[in-house]
C-alpha positions as CSV (number, residue, x, y, z in Angstrom):
1,M,12.1,20.5,22.8
2,E,13.1,16.9,23.6
3,H,16.5,16.5,22.0
4,Q,15.6,13.3,20.1
5,D,13.0,15.2,18.1
6,L,15.7,17.4,16.5
7,T,16.3,16.8,12.8
8,D,18.2,18.5,10.1
9,S,16.6,21.9,10.0
10,R,18.0,22.6,6.5
11,K,15.7,20.1,4.9
12,D,12.5,21.8,6.1
13,P,11.9,25.2,4.6
14,L,9.4,25.9,7.3
15,C,11.8,25.2,10.0
16,I,13.4,27.8,12.3
17,S,15.9,26.1,14.6
18,Q,14.8,26.2,18.1
19,L,18.4,26.3,19.2
20,K,19.1,29.5,17.3
21,I,22.8,28.8,17.2
22,S,25.0,29.6,14.3
23,S,28.6,28.8,13.8
24,S,29.3,32.5,13.5
25,S,28.4,32.9,17.2
26,L,31.0,30.4,18.2
27,D,34.0,32.7,17.9
28,P,37.4,31.0,18.2
29,L,39.7,31.9,21.0
30,P,42.2,34.6,20.3
31,Q,45.1,32.2,20.2
32,A,43.5,30.3,17.4
33,N,43.6,33.1,14.9
34,M,47.1,32.2,13.6
35,A,46.0,28.5,13.0
36,E,42.9,29.7,11.3
37,D,44.9,32.1,9.0
38,L,47.2,29.2,8.0
39,T,44.2,27.1,7.2
40,K,42.5,29.8,5.2
41,S,45.6,30.5,3.2
42,R,45.3,27.0,1.8
43,R,41.6,27.3,0.9
44,H,40.2,28.2,-2.5
45,S,37.1,30.2,-3.0
46,P,33.9,28.3,-2.4
47,I,33.0,26.1,-5.3
48,K,29.8,24.8,-6.8
49,V,29.4,21.0,-6.9
50,E,28.6,19.8,-10.4
51,G,24.9,19.1,-10.8
52,S,24.0,20.9,-7.5
53,E,22.8,24.4,-6.7
54,E,24.4,24.3,-3.3
55,T,27.8,25.9,-2.8
56,W,30.2,23.9,-0.7
57,G,32.8,26.0,1.1
58,V,35.6,23.4,0.8
59,E,39.0,23.3,-0.8
60,D,39.0,21.9,-4.3
61,D,42.3,20.1,-4.3
62,D,44.0,19.9,-1.0
63,D,47.1,17.8,-1.2
64,L,47.3,15.6,1.8
65,T,51.0,15.0,1.1
66,D,51.9,18.7,1.0
67,P,54.0,19.5,4.0
68,I,52.7,23.0,4.0
69,F,49.1,21.8,4.4
70,D,48.2,22.3,8.0
71,T,46.6,19.2,9.5
72,I,46.6,20.7,12.9
73,E,47.2,17.3,14.4
74,G,50.7,17.6,15.6
75,N,52.5,16.5,12.4
76,G,55.6,18.6,12.9
77,H,54.2,22.2,13.1
78,S,56.6,25.1,13.0
79,D,57.1,27.3,16.0
80,P,54.3,29.8,15.2
81,T,51.7,27.0,15.4
82,S,53.3,24.7,18.1
83,C,51.2,26.3,20.8
84,F,48.1,24.9,19.1
85,D,49.2,21.3,19.6
86,A,48.3,21.8,23.3
87,D,45.0,23.3,22.3
88,L,44.2,20.4,19.9
89,S,45.2,17.9,22.6
90,E,42.9,19.5,25.0
91,Y,40.1,19.7,22.4
92,K,40.5,16.0,21.7
93,K,40.1,15.1,25.3
94,K,37.0,17.2,25.7
95,A,35.5,16.0,22.4
96,T,35.9,12.4,23.5
97,V,34.1,13.1,26.8
98,I,31.3,14.9,24.9
99,V,30.8,11.9,22.6
100,E,30.9,9.4,25.4
101,E,28.3,11.4,27.3
102,Y,26.1,11.7,24.2
103,F,26.1,8.0,23.7
104,G,25.0,7.5,27.3
105,T,22.3,10.2,27.4
106,N,21.3,10.8,23.7
107,D,21.0,14.5,24.7
108,V,21.6,16.6,21.5
109,V,21.0,19.9,23.3
110,S,23.8,19.2,25.8
111,V,26.2,18.5,22.9
112,V,25.3,21.8,21.3
113,N,25.8,23.7,24.5
114,E,29.1,22.0,25.3
115,L,30.5,22.6,21.8
116,K,29.5,26.2,22.1
117,E,31.3,26.6,25.4
118,L,34.3,24.7,24.1
119,G,34.7,27.1,21.2
120,M,37.7,26.5,18.8
121,A,35.4,26.2,15.8
122,E,38.5,25.4,13.6
123,Y,38.9,22.1,15.4
124,R,35.3,20.9,14.9
125,Y,36.4,18.6,12.0
126,Y,38.0,16.5,14.8
127,F,34.7,16.2,16.6
128,V,33.2,14.8,13.4
129,K,36.0,12.3,13.1
130,K,35.9,11.3,16.7
131,L,32.1,10.9,16.8
132,V,32.1,8.6,13.7
133,S,35.1,6.6,14.7
134,M,33.8,5.9,18.2
135,A,30.3,5.0,16.8
136,M,31.9,2.5,14.3
137,D,33.0,0.2,17.1
138,R,29.6,0.2,18.8
139,H,26.0,-1.0,18.2
140,D,23.6,0.1,15.5
141,K,21.9,2.4,18.1
142,E,25.1,4.5,18.6
143,K,25.8,4.5,14.8
144,E,22.3,5.9,14.2
145,M,22.7,8.4,17.0
146,A,26.0,9.6,15.4
147,A,24.4,10.1,12.0
148,F,21.5,11.9,13.5
149,L,23.7,14.2,15.5
150,L,25.8,15.2,12.5
151,S,22.7,16.0,10.5
152,T,21.4,18.1,13.4
153,L,24.7,20.0,14.0
154,Y,25.4,20.6,10.3
155,A,25.6,24.3,9.4
156,D,24.0,25.5,12.7
157,V,26.9,24.4,14.9
158,I,29.6,22.9,12.6
159,D,30.5,24.6,9.4
160,P,30.1,22.6,6.2
161,P,33.9,22.8,5.5
162,E,34.6,21.2,8.9
163,V,32.2,18.4,8.2
164,Y,33.8,17.8,4.9
165,R,37.3,17.9,6.4
166,G,36.2,15.5,9.2
167,F,35.1,12.9,6.6
168,N,38.3,13.6,4.7
169,K,40.3,12.5,7.7
170,L,38.1,9.5,8.4
171,V,38.5,8.1,4.8
172,A,42.3,8.8,4.9
173,S,42.6,6.8,8.2
174,A,40.5,3.8,7.0
175,D,43.6,1.6,7.0
176,D,44.2,2.3,10.7
177,L,40.6,1.9,11.6
178,S,40.5,-1.5,9.9
179,V,43.1,-2.8,12.3
180,D,40.8,-2.5,15.3
181,I,37.4,-2.7,13.5
182,P,37.2,-5.7,11.2
183,D,34.2,-4.3,9.2
184,A,35.5,-0.7,9.2
185,V,35.3,-0.5,5.4
186,D,31.6,-1.3,5.3
187,V,30.6,0.7,8.3
188,L,32.5,3.8,7.1
189,A,31.0,3.4,3.7
190,V,27.5,3.6,5.2
191,F,28.5,6.7,7.2
192,V,29.7,8.4,4.0
193,A,26.6,7.3,2.0
194,R,24.4,8.5,4.9
195,A,26.1,11.9,5.0
196,I,25.5,12.3,1.2
197,V,21.9,11.2,1.6
198,D,21.4,13.7,4.5
199,D,23.0,16.5,2.3
200,I,25.9,17.2,4.7
201,L,28.5,16.0,2.2
202,P,28.4,16.8,-1.5
203,P,28.3,13.8,-4.0
204,A,31.5,15.1,-5.5
205,F,33.3,14.1,-2.3
206,L,33.6,10.5,-3.6
207,K,35.5,11.3,-6.8
208,K,37.7,14.0,-5.3
209,Q,38.9,11.8,-2.4
210,M,39.5,8.9,-4.8
211,K,42.0,11.0,-6.7
212,L,43.9,11.9,-3.5
213,L,44.2,8.3,-2.1
214,P,46.4,5.4,-3.2
215,D,44.5,2.9,-5.3
216,N,45.2,0.0,-3.0
217,S,44.2,1.9,0.2
218,K,41.2,1.0,2.4
219,G,39.9,4.6,1.9
220,V,39.4,3.9,-1.8
221,E,37.5,0.7,-0.9
222,V,35.3,2.8,1.4
223,L,34.5,5.3,-1.3
224,R,33.8,2.6,-4.0
225,K,31.6,0.7,-1.6
226,A,29.6,3.8,-0.6
227,E,29.1,4.6,-4.3
228,K,28.3,1.2,-5.7
229,S,26.7,-0.7,-2.8
230,Y,24.7,2.0,-1.2
231,L,24.2,5.1,-3.4
232,A,23.7,3.3,-6.8
233,T,20.9,1.0,-5.6
234,P,17.2,1.6,-6.1
235,L,15.6,3.5,-3.2
236,H,19.1,4.0,-1.9
237,A,18.1,6.9,0.4
238,E,15.5,4.9,2.3
239,V,17.8,1.9,2.5
240,V,20.7,3.9,3.9
241,E,18.5,5.8,6.3
242,K,17.0,2.5,7.7
243,R,20.4,0.7,7.7
244,W,20.8,1.1,11.5
245,G,17.1,1.1,12.3
246,G,16.4,4.8,12.2
247,T,13.5,5.6,14.5
248,D,12.5,1.9,14.3
249,N,14.6,1.5,17.5
250,W,12.2,3.7,19.4
251,T,9.5,2.0,21.4
252,A,5.9,3.1,21.6
253,E,6.6,4.7,25.0
254,D,9.6,6.6,23.6
255,V,7.5,8.1,20.8
256,K,4.6,9.0,23.2
257,A,7.0,10.8,25.5
258,R,8.4,12.8,22.5
259,I,4.9,13.7,21.4
260,N,4.0,14.9,24.9
261,D,7.2,17.0,25.1
262,L,6.7,18.6,21.7
263,L,3.1,19.5,22.5
264,K,4.0,21.0,25.9
265,E,6.7,23.1,24.3
266,Y,4.4,24.2,21.5
267,V,1.8,25.4,24.1
268,M,4.6,27.4,25.8
269,S,6.2,28.9,22.7
270,G,3.5,28.9,20.0
271,D,6.1,28.1,17.4
272,K,4.3,26.1,14.8
273,K,7.3,25.8,12.4
274,E,9.3,24.2,15.2
275,A,6.4,21.9,16.1
276,F,6.1,20.9,12.4
277,R,9.9,20.1,12.3
278,C,9.6,18.0,15.4
279,I,6.6,16.1,14.1
280,K,8.6,15.4,10.9
281,G,11.6,14.3,12.9
282,L,9.5,11.6,14.7
283,K,9.3,9.8,11.3
284,V,6.3,7.8,12.4
285,P,3.5,8.9,10.1
286,F,1.5,5.8,11.0
287,F,1.5,6.9,14.6
288,H,0.3,10.5,14.0
289,H,-3.1,9.6,15.5
290,E,-1.3,9.7,18.9
291,I,-0.5,13.4,18.3
292,V,-4.1,14.1,17.6
293,K,-5.3,12.2,20.6
294,R,-2.8,13.8,23.0
295,A,-3.4,17.3,21.6
296,L,-7.1,16.9,22.2
297,I,-6.7,15.6,25.7
298,M,-4.3,18.5,26.5
299,A,-6.8,20.9,25.1
300,M,-9.5,19.5,27.4
301,E,-7.2,19.8,30.4
302,R,-5.8,23.3,29.6
303,R,-8.7,25.5,28.5
304,K,-6.3,28.4,27.8
305,A,-4.4,26.3,25.3
306,Q,-7.4,25.0,23.4
307,V,-7.3,27.6,20.5
308,R,-3.6,27.1,20.1
309,L,-3.7,23.3,20.0
310,L,-6.7,23.0,17.7
311,D,-5.0,25.6,15.4
312,L,-1.9,23.3,15.3
313,L,-4.0,20.3,14.3
314,K,-5.8,22.3,11.7
315,E,-2.5,23.5,10.1
316,T,-0.8,20.1,10.2
317,I,-3.7,18.7,8.1
318,E,-3.7,21.7,5.7
319,V,0.0,21.2,5.0
320,G,-0.4,17.5,4.7
321,L,1.8,16.6,7.7
322,I,-1.1,14.6,9.3
323,N,-3.5,12.8,7.0
324,S,-7.3,12.6,7.4
325,T,-7.2,8.9,8.3
326,Q,-4.9,9.6,11.3
327,V,-7.1,12.5,12.4
328,T,-10.2,10.3,12.3
329,K,-8.4,7.6,14.2
330,G,-7.2,10.1,16.8
331,F,-10.7,11.4,17.4
332,S,-12.1,7.8,17.5
333,R,-9.6,6.8,20.2
334,I,-10.8,9.7,22.3
335,I,-14.4,8.7,21.8
336,D,-13.5,5.2,22.9
337,S,-11.9,6.4,26.1
338,I,-14.5,9.2,26.8
339,E,-15.8,7.3,29.9
340,D,-12.3,7.2,31.4
341,L,-11.7,10.8,30.6
342,S,-14.9,11.8,32.2
343,L,-13.5,10.7,35.6
344,D,-10.8,13.4,35.5
345,I,-12.6,15.9,33.2
346,P,-16.3,15.8,34.2
347,D,-17.5,17.7,31.0
348,A,-15.2,15.8,28.7
349,R,-18.0,14.6,26.5
350,R,-19.4,18.1,26.0
351,I,-15.9,19.5,25.3
352,L,-15.1,16.8,22.8
353,Q,-18.4,17.3,21.0
354,S,-17.5,21.0,20.6
355,F,-14.1,20.1,19.2
356,I,-15.7,17.8,16.7
357,S,-18.2,20.5,15.6
358,K,-15.4,23.0,15.2
359,A,-13.2,20.7,13.3
360,A,-16.0,19.6,11.0
361,S,-17.1,23.2,10.3
362,E,-13.5,24.2,9.5
363,G,-13.2,21.2,7.1
364,W,-10.4,19.2,8.6
365,L,-12.5,16.4,10.1
366,C,-15.2,14.2,8.6
367,A,-17.6,13.9,11.5
368,S,-19.8,11.3,9.7
369,S,-16.9,8.8,9.9
370,L,-16.8,8.9,13.7
371,K,-18.7,6.8,16.2
372,S,-21.6,8.4,18.1
373,L,-20.6,10.0,21.4
374,S,-23.8,8.8,23.0
375,A,-24.0,5.2,24.3
376,D,-25.9,2.8,22.0
377,A,-29.4,2.1,23.2
378,G,-29.1,-1.6,22.5
379,E,-25.7,-2.1,23.9
380,K,-24.8,0.0,26.8
381,L,-21.2,1.0,27.3
382,L,-19.5,-0.7,30.2
383,E,-19.1,1.2,33.4
384,N,-15.6,2.6,33.5
385,S,-14.5,1.4,36.9
386,S,-15.7,-2.2,36.3
387,A,-14.0,-2.3,32.9
388,N,-10.7,-1.2,34.3
389,V,-11.0,-3.7,37.2
390,F,-11.7,-6.5,34.7
391,K,-8.7,-5.5,32.6
392,D,-6.4,-5.7,35.5
393,K,-7.9,-9.1,36.6
394,A,-7.7,-10.4,33.0
395,K,-3.9,-9.6,32.8
396,S,-3.4,-11.3,36.1
397,I,-5.4,-14.4,35.1
398,I,-3.5,-14.6,31.8
399,R,0.0,-14.3,33.4
400,E,-0.9,-17.0,35.9
401,Y,-2.1,-19.2,33.1
402,F,1.1,-18.8,31.2
403,L,2.9,-20.1,34.4
404,S,0.6,-22.9,35.3
405,G,-1.1,-24.0,32.1
406,D,-4.3,-24.6,34.0
407,T,-7.2,-24.0,31.6
408,L,-9.8,-25.1,34.1
409,E,-8.7,-22.5,36.6
410,V,-9.1,-19.8,33.9
411,V,-12.6,-21.0,33.1
412,H,-13.5,-20.9,36.7
413,C,-12.1,-17.4,37.2
414,L,-13.9,-16.1,34.1
415,D,-17.2,-17.8,35.2
416,T,-17.1,-15.6,38.4
417,E,-16.2,-12.4,36.5
418,L,-18.4,-12.7,33.4
419,N,-22.1,-13.2,32.7
420,A,-24.1,-13.9,29.6
421,S,-24.2,-10.2,28.6
422,S,-20.5,-9.6,29.0
423,S,-19.7,-9.7,25.3
424,Q,-17.4,-6.7,25.4
425,L,-15.4,-8.1,28.3
426,R,-15.0,-11.5,26.6
427,A,-13.6,-9.7,23.5
428,I,-11.2,-7.7,25.8
429,F,-10.0,-10.9,27.4
430,V,-9.2,-12.5,24.1
431,K,-7.5,-9.3,22.9
432,Y,-5.3,-9.2,26.0
433,L,-4.5,-12.9,25.8
434,I,-3.2,-12.6,22.3
435,T,-1.4,-9.3,22.9
436,L,0.5,-10.7,25.8
437,A,1.2,-14.0,24.0
438,M,2.6,-12.1,20.9
439,D,5.3,-10.5,23.2
440,R,6.4,-13.9,24.5
441,K,7.8,-17.2,23.2
442,K,6.2,-20.0,21.1
443,R,5.1,-21.8,24.3
444,E,2.8,-18.9,25.4
445,K,1.5,-18.4,21.8
446,E,0.5,-22.1,21.7
447,M,-1.1,-21.9,25.1
448,A,-3.1,-18.8,24.1
449,C,-4.5,-20.7,21.1
450,V,-5.4,-23.7,23.3
451,L,-7.2,-21.4,25.8
452,V,-9.2,-19.6,23.1
453,S,-10.3,-23.0,21.8
454,T,-11.2,-24.2,25.3
455,L,-13.2,-21.2,26.5
456,G,-15.8,-21.6,23.7
457,F,-16.6,-17.9,23.5
458,P,-19.2,-16.9,20.9
459,P,-17.6,-16.3,17.4
460,K,-18.9,-12.7,17.6
461,D,-16.7,-11.9,20.6
462,V,-13.6,-13.5,19.1
463,R,-14.2,-11.5,15.9
464,N,-14.5,-8.3,17.9
465,A,-11.2,-9.2,19.6
466,F,-9.4,-9.6,16.3
467,S,-10.9,-6.4,15.0
468,M,-9.5,-4.5,18.0
469,L,-6.1,-6.2,17.6
470,I,-5.9,-5.2,13.9
471,E,-7.0,-1.7,14.7
472,S,-4.1,-1.3,17.2
473,A,-1.6,-3.2,15.0
474,D,0.2,0.0,13.9
475,D,0.9,0.8,17.5
476,T,1.9,-2.7,18.4
477,A,4.3,-2.7,15.4
478,L,6.6,-0.3,17.3
479,D,7.4,-3.1,19.8
480,N,6.6,-6.1,17.5
481,P,7.7,-5.6,13.9
482,V,6.1,-8.9,12.8
483,V,2.7,-8.1,14.3
484,V,0.9,-8.7,10.9
485,E,2.4,-12.2,10.6
486,D,1.6,-13.1,14.2
487,L,-2.0,-11.9,13.9
488,A,-2.5,-13.8,10.6
489,M,-1.2,-17.0,12.3
490,F,-3.5,-16.5,15.3
491,L,-6.5,-15.9,13.0
492,A,-5.7,-18.9,10.8
493,R,-5.3,-21.0,14.0
494,A,-8.7,-19.9,15.2
495,V,-10.2,-21.1,11.9
496,V,-8.4,-24.5,12.1
497,D,-9.5,-24.8,15.8
498,E,-13.0,-24.1,14.6
499,V,-13.3,-21.2,16.9
500,L,-14.1,-19.1,13.8
501,A,-15.6,-20.2,10.5
502,P,-13.7,-19.3,7.3
503,R,-16.5,-16.8,6.4
504,D,-15.7,-14.9,9.7
505,L,-12.4,-13.7,8.2
506,E,-14.2,-11.2,6.0
507,E,-16.5,-10.2,8.9
508,V,-13.4,-9.4,11.0
509,L,-12.2,-7.0,8.2
510,N,-15.7,-5.5,7.9
511,Q,-15.8,-4.8,11.6
512,T,-12.3,-3.1,11.6
513,P,-12.5,0.7,11.5
514,E,-11.2,2.4,8.4
515,A,-8.0,3.4,10.1
516,G,-7.0,-0.2,10.4
517,S,-8.3,-1.4,7.1
518,S,-5.0,-1.6,5.2
519,V,-3.4,-3.6,8.0
520,G,-6.6,-5.7,8.2
521,E,-6.4,-6.6,4.5
522,K,-2.8,-7.8,4.9
523,V,-3.7,-9.9,7.9
524,I,-6.8,-11.4,6.3
525,Q,-5.0,-12.1,3.0
526,M,-2.0,-13.7,4.8
527,A,-4.4,-15.9,7.0
528,K,-6.2,-17.0,3.8
529,T,-2.9,-17.9,2.2
530,L,-1.9,-20.0,5.2
531,L,-5.2,-21.8,5.2
532,K,-5.1,-22.6,1.5
533,A,-1.7,-24.3,1.7
534,R,-1.4,-28.1,1.4
535,L,-1.7,-29.8,4.8
536,S,-2.4,-26.4,6.2
537,G,-4.4,-27.7,9.2
538,E,-1.5,-29.7,10.6
539,R,1.1,-27.0,9.8
540,I,-0.9,-24.3,11.4
541,L,-1.5,-26.4,14.5
542,R,2.2,-27.1,14.9
543,C,3.5,-23.7,14.0
544,W,4.2,-23.0,17.7
545,G,5.0,-26.5,18.7
546,G,1.6,-28.1,19.1
547,G,1.1,-30.4,22.1
548,G,-1.9,-28.5,23.5
549,I,-1.5,-27.7,27.2
550,E,1.7,-29.7,27.4
551,T,3.6,-26.8,25.8
552,N,6.5,-27.2,28.2
553,S,7.8,-29.6,25.6
554,P,8.5,-28.6,21.9
555,G,5.2,-30.5,21.0
556,S,4.0,-34.0,20.5
557,T,4.7,-36.0,17.3
558,V,1.9,-37.7,15.5
559,K,3.0,-41.0,16.9
560,E,2.9,-39.7,20.4
561,V,-0.6,-38.3,19.9
562,K,-1.8,-41.6,18.6
563,E,-0.3,-43.3,21.7
564,K,-2.1,-40.8,23.9
565,I,-5.4,-41.5,22.2
566,Q,-4.9,-45.2,22.6
567,I,-4.2,-44.8,26.3
568,L,-7.2,-42.5,26.9
569,L,-9.6,-44.9,25.1
570,E,-8.3,-47.9,27.1
571,E,-8.6,-46.0,30.4
572,Y,-12.1,-44.8,29.5
573,V,-13.3,-48.3,28.5
574,S,-12.0,-49.7,31.7
575,G,-13.1,-46.9,34.0
576,G,-16.1,-45.4,32.3
577,D,-15.4,-41.8,33.3
578,L,-17.0,-40.0,30.3
579,R,-16.1,-36.5,31.6
580,E,-12.5,-37.3,32.1
581,A,-12.2,-38.9,28.6
582,S,-13.8,-35.8,27.0
583,R,-11.3,-33.6,28.9
584,C,-8.4,-35.7,27.7
585,V,-9.6,-35.4,24.1
586,K,-9.8,-31.6,24.4
587,E,-6.4,-31.3,26.1
588,L,-4.7,-33.1,23.2
589,G,-4.9,-29.6,21.7
590,M,-5.0,-31.0,18.2
591,P,-8.7,-30.7,17.0
592,F,-7.5,-31.3,13.4
593,F,-6.5,-34.8,14.5
594,H,-9.7,-35.8,16.3
595,H,-10.5,-38.1,13.3
596,E,-7.9,-40.4,14.9
597,V,-10.2,-40.7,18.1
598,V,-13.1,-41.6,15.8
599,K,-11.0,-44.2,13.9
600,K,-9.6,-45.9,16.9
601,S,-13.0,-46.0,18.6
602,V,-14.7,-47.6,15.5
603,V,-11.8,-50.1,15.1
604,R,-12.2,-51.1,18.8
605,I,-15.9,-51.6,18.2
606,I,-15.2,-53.8,15.1
607,E,-12.7,-55.8,17.0
608,E,-15.5,-56.5,19.6
609,K,-13.4,-55.4,22.5
610,E,-15.2,-54.9,25.8
611,N,-17.8,-52.2,26.5
612,E,-18.3,-51.0,23.0
613,E,-21.4,-49.1,24.1
614,R,-19.1,-46.8,26.1
615,L,-17.3,-45.9,23.0
616,W,-20.5,-45.0,21.2
617,K,-21.4,-42.8,24.2
618,L,-18.0,-41.1,24.0
619,L,-18.4,-40.4,20.3
620,K,-21.9,-39.0,20.9
621,V,-20.8,-36.7,23.7
622,C,-17.8,-35.5,21.7
623,F,-20.0,-34.9,18.7
624,D,-22.8,-33.1,20.6
625,S,-20.4,-30.8,22.4
626,G,-18.6,-29.9,19.2
627,L,-15.4,-31.4,20.3
628,V,-15.5,-33.7,17.2
629,T,-17.1,-32.1,14.1
630,I,-19.0,-33.9,11.4
631,Y,-16.0,-33.4,9.2
632,Q,-13.7,-35.1,11.6
633,M,-16.3,-37.8,12.3
634,T,-16.7,-38.5,8.5
635,K,-12.9,-38.5,8.0
636,G,-12.5,-41.0,10.9
637,F,-15.1,-43.4,9.4
638,K,-13.5,-43.0,5.9
639,R,-10.1,-44.0,7.3
640,V,-11.6,-47.1,8.9
641,D,-13.2,-47.9,5.5
642,E,-9.8,-47.5,3.8
643,S,-8.1,-49.9,6.2
644,L,-10.8,-52.7,6.1
645,E,-8.6,-54.9,4.0
646,D,-6.0,-55.0,6.7
647,L,-8.7,-55.3,9.5
648,S,-10.2,-58.3,7.7
649,L,-7.0,-60.3,8.3
650,D,-7.8,-60.3,12.1
651,V,-11.6,-59.8,11.9
652,P,-13.0,-61.8,8.8
653,D,-16.3,-60.0,8.9
654,A,-14.9,-56.6,9.4
655,A,-16.7,-55.1,6.4
656,K,-20.0,-56.3,7.6
657,K,-19.4,-54.9,11.1
658,F,-18.2,-51.6,9.6
659,S,-21.5,-51.3,7.7
660,S,-23.4,-51.8,10.9
661,C,-21.2,-49.0,12.5
662,V,-22.0,-46.7,9.5
663,E,-25.8,-47.3,10.0
664,R,-25.4,-46.6,13.7
665,G,-23.5,-43.4,12.9
666,K,-26.3,-42.2,10.6
667,L,-28.9,-43.0,13.3
668,E,-26.9,-41.0,15.9
669,G,-26.5,-38.1,13.4
670,F,-22.7,-38.5,13.2
671,L,-22.8,-39.2,9.5
672,D,-24.6,-37.8,6.5
673,E,-27.1,-40.1,4.8
674,S,-25.0,-39.9,1.7
675,F,-22.0,-41.5,3.4
676,A,-21.2,-44.9,1.8
677,S,-18.2,-47.3,2.2
678,E,-16.0,-48.1,-0.7
679,D,-17.3,-51.7,-0.5
680,S,-20.9,-50.7,-1.0
681,Q,-19.9,-48.2,-3.7
682,S,-18.1,-50.9,-5.6
683,K,-21.1,-53.2,-5.3
684,K,-23.3,-50.5,-6.7
685,Q,-20.9,-50.0,-9.6
686,N,-20.7,-53.7,-10.3
687,G,-24.5,-54.0,-10.2
688,S,-25.0,-51.2,-12.6
689,S,-22.4,-52.5,-15.0
690,S,-24.0,-56.0,-15.0
691,S,-27.5,-54.7,-15.6
692,S,-26.2,-52.6,-18.4
693,G,-24.6,-55.7,-19.9
C-alpha cells in the first residue's frame, strides 16, 4: 500500500497491519544484551496510567540525575558498557540519514525496513528524539510527516517505552533546542500534545516530567504549554491534528493517486480490513465519491475483480465508512462520463447498468436518485469527441484572453465554435473560465467577470455553469480552500453585472445535485449576504480591482471613470461613431455606474451643446441592447433632477429643459410613466395644499 496511506493501526479495531512487523521480531544484536540488562534493571513493572485502561510499560520515577541511570548517550559509562558508545554513535549517524531520506521521499515503508535492518531496538528512543528535533526546525509539512510517522511506527516497530523515553529526552533538552530554534517551546509543546492525542504518550507524562525538571527550565514551559494551550481547549484533538495541516496539504492529485494505489493493492490481496484502514487514513470523507468512481471504473476494466470491488463498496457503506451521499455522487459522476468511458470500454453503459441494479437490490444504492443512463430525448448528449475538443479549445481561448485581455477575440472564437443549440458547451466554457480564474490573481478574476458580462450568454447557461462549479466545490477545495467564498463572490458579481437576476440564485441551488447541496447553500447564502450589504454594488464590482478590461492596473477610481465617460461622450459627439461609443461604455466594466453615462448625456442636452440628437441615439442604443438598464436610466435622470439647482446657475431654464428630457425619455421607453421630477412633485404638493386651504 502507498506509504502515505498508513495510519496508526492501534486506533482501528478492524485493522491488521499490512507490514506485519512487531518489535519482538527486531532482536537486538548480541553485543547489546548488556546495555539492555542495565536498562531493565532500572525499570519498574509496567504501570497503569490513572484514568486509563491502557498499560504503559515505562518507568515510574526515573531520576535523570542518578549517575547509575544509564542514558546510553556517552555520559561517562563504565567499562562494561563503553563498547556501546560506538554502537550508539553509529546508530545516531544512520538514524539521521533515515530521517533525512524520509523527509525527502515521505516513504514510511522504507523507514520501517531500514529500522528493522538496523536492529538495536534499545536505541530507538534516539530515533524518536532525532526525528522530532529535526522536524522542529523545518516546515509544517515535515512536522506533520514526523507526527504521522511516530503514530505509524508506535507499538509495531518502536516499543511504547522507547517512544516515552524519546519524548523524555526531548523535553529535557528543550533549553538546548531553544538556542537554535527560537520557537522550540511552542513547537515541542505541539509535538507532545499531538503524541497524547494520537495515544502514543500517556496523559500522565506531563505531570511526571514536571516533577523531574527544574521549575525554571524550558522543559517545564513546554509541558505547561502543551497542557494549557493545546490539551485544555475545546475540540483540542481536532485543533492539534490540524495544526500543521494534516492531510490538508495533499492536493487532489495526491489523494487520487493514493486511492488508485489502495484499490490496486486491495484487488491483489483481498484484505478488506487493510483497505478500510487506508481509506480512514486518507481523512477526506468529503472525497469518498472518488473511491466509488475509481472502484467502479476498475471493476469495468477488470472483469475478474468486479465481485471483489463491489463487495468492498458494499461493506464500506454497511460499516459507515462511506455515506450514501458519496455513493450517489460517485455513481452520478460515472453516469456523466459514460460517453467517454464507452470509447475505451464499448459496453460500459451495460456494465454500469448492471452495477446499479446489483447495488440497488442489495440496498446500498438508491437508484431513483441517479440520472437516467439513456440520453434525454429533448436534449441529446454531446458527442464525446467534439466535447473534448471544445474543452481543450476553451482552455486555450481562456489562457490567451488572460494574457491579451481581448474580449472581441474571445467573442469571435466562440462564434466559430458555438451555435444556437450549444447550451451545454456555453455552460462548460463559463465553468472553465471561472475555475481557471479562481486559481489565479485578482486581475484574472476581474477579467473573467468582465468576459462573462460581455459574452451575453443566456441566464440558463450561466446558472448551469454555477451549478457545475458548486457540485465540484468539494474537489476544488483540496487545491483552493476558499472556494466557497470565491464562488459566492463570482455569483454576486454576476447579479450585479445583471448577467443573472437575484431570483436565479435559488434556481442555481435547485439545479445543483443533492451531493453538492450543502456547499450550494453556503455559496448562495454568502452571495445573498454580499448583495444585501450597503453600497454592495460598488463594493462587489471593485472587490478584485474593477477597471474592466484595463485590469493591468489595480482598478480605476470613480473620478477616473467619470473622466473616461466625459471623454467618450465628447469623442462620440464629435465623431458620431455609435458602435465605438457603445463599446467604450461596455469596456468601462462598471455597469453599476452606467447611470453616470445617462446623467452626463442629459446634462449635455440641457446645456444645448452640439449634436444633442446623437446623445439621444446613444442612450437609445444602450437601453435597447441592455447595456443601460431601466434602473440605471432612472437613477441617471434622478441625479440630474437633484442637481438642477446648480445647473440653473449656468442654464436659467434648466428645469424646463429637464422636463422636456423626461417627456422624451418616457416616449422612448427609457422612463416609467410614473417618473416625476422633484420640481413637479413640489408643485403638485403646493397645489393640493392650496386647494385644501
